[in-house]
C-alpha positions, 0 to 999 in steps of 0.5 A, spaced: 639 534 349 636 529 353 628 528 353 622 523 356 617 520 351 612 524 351 615 531 352 612 536 348 617 538 341 619 545 341 624 545 336 622 547 329 623 541 325 621 544 318 627 542 313 631 538 318 633 531 317 632 526 323 635 519 324 631 516 329 633 509 332 629 504 336 624 499 335 618 499 332 613 499 338 618 504 341 619 509 336 613 510 333 610 516 337 616 519 336 617 518 329 610 522 329 612 528 333 618 529 329 614 528 322 608 533 324 613 538 326 615 537 318 623 533 319 624 528 314 625 522 318 630 516 317 629 510 322 633 504 323 630 498 328 637 496 331 644 497 332 647 492 327 643 497 322 647 503 323 653 505 318 656 512 319 653 514 312 646 514 314 648 521 318 650 524 312 645 531 312 642 529 318 641 535 323 638 531 330 639 523 332 634 520 336 635 514 340 629 510 343 632 505 347 629 498 347 631 492 345 629 490 337 623 485 337 619 488 333 622 485 326 621 490 320 617 497 320 610 497 318 610 504 317 615 509 313 622 507 310 626 502 314 634 504 312 638 498 311 646 498 309 648 492 305 656 494 304 658 490 310 659 496 315 655 493 321 655 494 329 654 487 333 651 487 340 644 491 342 648 498 344 647 504 340 654 507 342 657 507 335 651 512 333 652 516 339 660 516 338 659 518 331 655 524 332 659 526 337 665 526 332 660 530 326 657 534 332 650 532 331 645 533 336 643 527 339 637 526 344 635 520 348 628 518 350 625 513 354 621 507 350 614 509 349 609 504 353 607 499 349 601 494 348 593 496 347 590 501 352 585 506 353 585 513 356 579 516 358 580 525 357 576 530 359 576 536 354 574 541 359 569 546 355 573 545 348 578 550 348 585 547 347 588 552 353 584 549 357 586 542 357 591 539 363 598 537 362 596 530 362 591 531 357 596 534 352 601 529 354 596 523 352 594 525 346 601 527 344 602 519 345 596 517 342 595 512 336 587 513 335 583 519 338 575 518 339 573 525 340 565 528 339 564 535 338 564 538 345 572 537 346 577 541 342 577 537 337 579 544 331 587 543 334 587 535 334 591 534 328 597 539 332 595 536 339 595 529 337 601 528 331 600 522 326 594 519 330 588 516 327 582 521 328 575 519 328 569 523 330 563 519 334 560 525 336 553 526 337 548 531 336 541 533 340 537 527 337 542 525 332 547 519 334 551 517 328 555 513 332 551 509 338 555 509 345 555 501 343 559 502 337 563 507 340 565 502 346 567 497 341 571 501 337 575 503 343 576 496 345 577 493 338 582 499 336 586 497 343 586 490 341 590 492 335 596 494 339 593 502 339 593 507 345 586 509 344 585 516 347 577 518 348 577 526 348 570 528 351 568 535 353 568 537 360 570 532 365 569 524 363 565 522 369 560 529 369 554 526 364 560 523 360 558 516 360 566 515 362 564 510 368 560 506 362 566 506 358 571 504 364 567 498 365 567 495 358 574 496 358 575 492 364 571 487 362 574 486 356 582 486 359 583 492 357 588 497 361 584 504 362 586 511 365 582 517 366 584 524 365 579 529 368 577 535 365 574 541 367 567 541 368 562 546 364 558 546 370 563 550 373 567 553 368 562 555 363 558 560 368 565 563 370 566 564 363 560 569 364 562 572 370 557 568 374 560 564 381 556 558 382 557 559 389 557 566 393 559 568 401 552 570 404 548 568 397 549 561 395 553 556 399 551 550 395 550 548 387 547 542 385 549 539 377 543 536 373 542 533 366 537 537 362 537 531 357 531 528 361 525 532 365 525 531 372 520 528 376 515 532 381 519 528 386 526 531 384 523 538 382 521 539 389 527 536 393 530 541 388 527 547 390 527 546 397 535 545 397 536 551 396 542 554 392 545 554 385 542 550 380 546 549 374 543 545 368 548 542 362 544 540 356 538 543 358 535 547 352 531 542 350 527 541 357 527 548 359 520 549 359 519 543 363 524 545 368 522 552 370 515 550 370 517 544 374 520 549 379 515 554 380 510 549 381 515 546 387 516 553 390 521 556 387 519 564 385 518 566 378 523 572 380 529 568 381 534 570 376 537 565 370 542 565 366 543 562 360 550 561 357 551 559 350 558 556 347 562 558 352 569 560 352 568 560 344 568 567 340 560 565 339 559 566 347 553 569 349 549 570 355 542 571 356 540 573 363 532 573 365 528 570 371 524 564 372 518 566 370 520 569 363 526 564 362 522 560 356 521 567 353 527 570 353 530 563 351 526 563 344 527 571 344 534 570 344 533 564 340 539 560 344 541 554 342 545 548 344 551 547 347 549 551 353 549 551 360 543 554 365 544 557 372 538 558 376 539 562 382 541 568 386 548 568 384 546 570 377 546 577 379 554 577 380 554 577 372 556 584 370 551 586 365 545 583 370 540 589 370 542 592 363 541 584 360 535 583 364 531 589 361 533 588 354 531 581 354 524 582 358 522 588 353 519 585 346 523 588 341 519 595 337 516 593 331 517 599 325 510 601 323 
């Protein structure tokens, strides 16, 4: 069996003993993957440390190619022998031959990249199965993961086996770890030689401050790459059955941040542009936005949908119109995270008519 570094481990390792041969830097992530899979891991750093007796009870041997330059392991158990049975040279051929003789399965892996680096990952709307293949691979190779509440953090222990997981999440009005501190921590961990993954919700470059983090890494000389994610501006309306564009209805859509109220000039331009308006993080500024768009000329009857917690079991859609949006949000007790969709495309929501009537009709009060 031959695998490559970062290949997802599908073998059930519970109860197996696995011998991993390779340098500390090259083998570190391989050890984490097998350990997380339930295996008992034995390790050797260099060919001269191999002895056939190390294969006793071993079910699988994994050779991670790479020169032995790192010295002793700093984590796990380093297996040595002192009975004179050593192998000279920088070759794992004696190990492979011994495995063949004992009919022990062997696996060869290319050494993982070493040295500190940062990967920014877009986690999409927060569920694991909407992560990209590249994002999952980066997480498997991570030494440190800095995550927030909008990414798929609930399964990180499985997605990033053995990595140090650090919660740097922010909630509205509460930032326990500032953006500056997040960037400092990211750089510090990378300088220690770690592969640091910054996991965000949505896409890193759509209101995710990914550009700032890339610039910080570049300025500090830290290699950085970006893995795009599915933006909630498109995905969450889709989860509610609302397309952001629709032939003959809307041929454009505008994505805005609801963190800060828009200026009068921005509101006027937005109202004149037409199409669909998608607001991320807009619950807190919904009153200013809806009243401002009406002042700018948008009709009170324009449909509005508030989609909360998209793709989660708690997903809920409140359908209303621009004139009644604030009242409807209050009656429904809408909370963040939510995506607000403004425009005629909302009528494509499958329960548009009934939902609109239910939201706009005050609840009956028992006498």
